C-alpha positions, -999 to +999 in steps of 0.1 A: +077-156-155+083-147-119+064-154-090+063-149-053+040-172-029+033-163+004+009-180+029-024-169+016-014-168-023+002-169-051+016-139-070+029-129-102+058-103-103+049-079-131+082-056-143+062-020-132+077-003-098+052+015-082+077+027-057+108+028-038+119+037-001+148+029+023+140+002+032+113-018+005+103-018-031+065-017-042+057-037-074+028-043-095+016-082-087-009-102-100-028-133-078-029-157-101-061-175-085-079-145-103-054-121-121-065-093-096-039-068-095-022-058-062+008-040-051+036-062-034+056-041-010+090-060-005+110-054+023+148-057+017+178-050+039+154-040+066+160-045+103+137-062+123+121-032+139+111-027+101+095-060+096+075-059+133+065-025+122+051-045+085+039-070+106+016-042+131+008-029+096-009-057+083-024-066+117-038-028+119-055-033+084-068-062+098-082-050+125-098-020+109-118-040+086-136-028+052-139+007+044-140+020+007-116+048+014-090+024+029-060+006+015-069-030+019-039-051+031-047-085+018-016-105+027+014-107+047+046-131+051+079-132+059+113-148+046+103-146+012+125-157-020+115-149-053+131-150-087+152-120-101+148-111-137+170-122-163+173-087-176+187-077-140+211-108-139+186-135-130+191-157-099+169-152-066+166-123-047+155-129-003+134-101+013+129-101+051+088-101+043+062-090+017+027-070+021+003-077-004-021-048-007-049-028-029-034-016-062-043+021-067-039+027-104-042+066-105-012+070-079-014+095-052-028+130-043+010+149-055+004+130-088-034+140-093-022+177-086+006+176-106-012+160-137-040+186-132-015+218-142-008+243-123-008+220-091-045+234-086-079+210-085-114+221-090-134+233-062-157+203-073-129+176-074-110+192-040-146+191-021-152+155-034-117+143-020-118+165+007-150+145+023-136+108+012-107+117+033-125+130+064-146+102+064-119+075+063-107+093+090-137+097+107-138+060+107-104+049+120-105+074+149-140+057+159-118+026+160-093+044+183-065+046+160-048+078+149-027+076+113+000+100+125+020+103+094-011+123+070+005+134+038-004+137+002+016+107-005-001+084+016-034+096-003-039+068-033-065+069-058-085+040-070-096+028-104-126+050-101-108+082-085-120+076-050-095+082-018-076+052-003-057+062+027-025+043+030+004+033+054-003+030+088+030+020+097+030+050+120-003+046+136-011+050+168-036+024+188-060+030+214-059+066+215-082+088+234-078+125+221 
């Protein structure tokens, strides 16, 4: 088994890769204390600006507080070393930071559109998801935060296919309009 420890928890790293970006890889993880699943975003080969951005994203998430349509960011730590799977050569991997977030098992809106066929959703589903998205946007705007990178890939879907807005790395704070 492979584990990563942060200041606030210990997570088992599961084999599933949820996403890959230019400076990060997101893997499925399980918190050891309660077996709850999370998305673990590992920042590899990232610049100090990327790490500071991740830390700001974590702080913004904490400042926003809980909302049913926001991805909750639960943990953040820097200078992390974790074991590499033996099938990948073994050893250890050092990463600059890890961000621990809610796991959304149903992917994002692009995944949902592709699964729906003909890239269309029923009117009922589209209205349901649009209302949730507008509700969470109204909430974050009331906190004087603008997302600034809103796209279908940032709108995730939880266990019940409810919207979970993610990725506040580009967000603007204290905006007036």
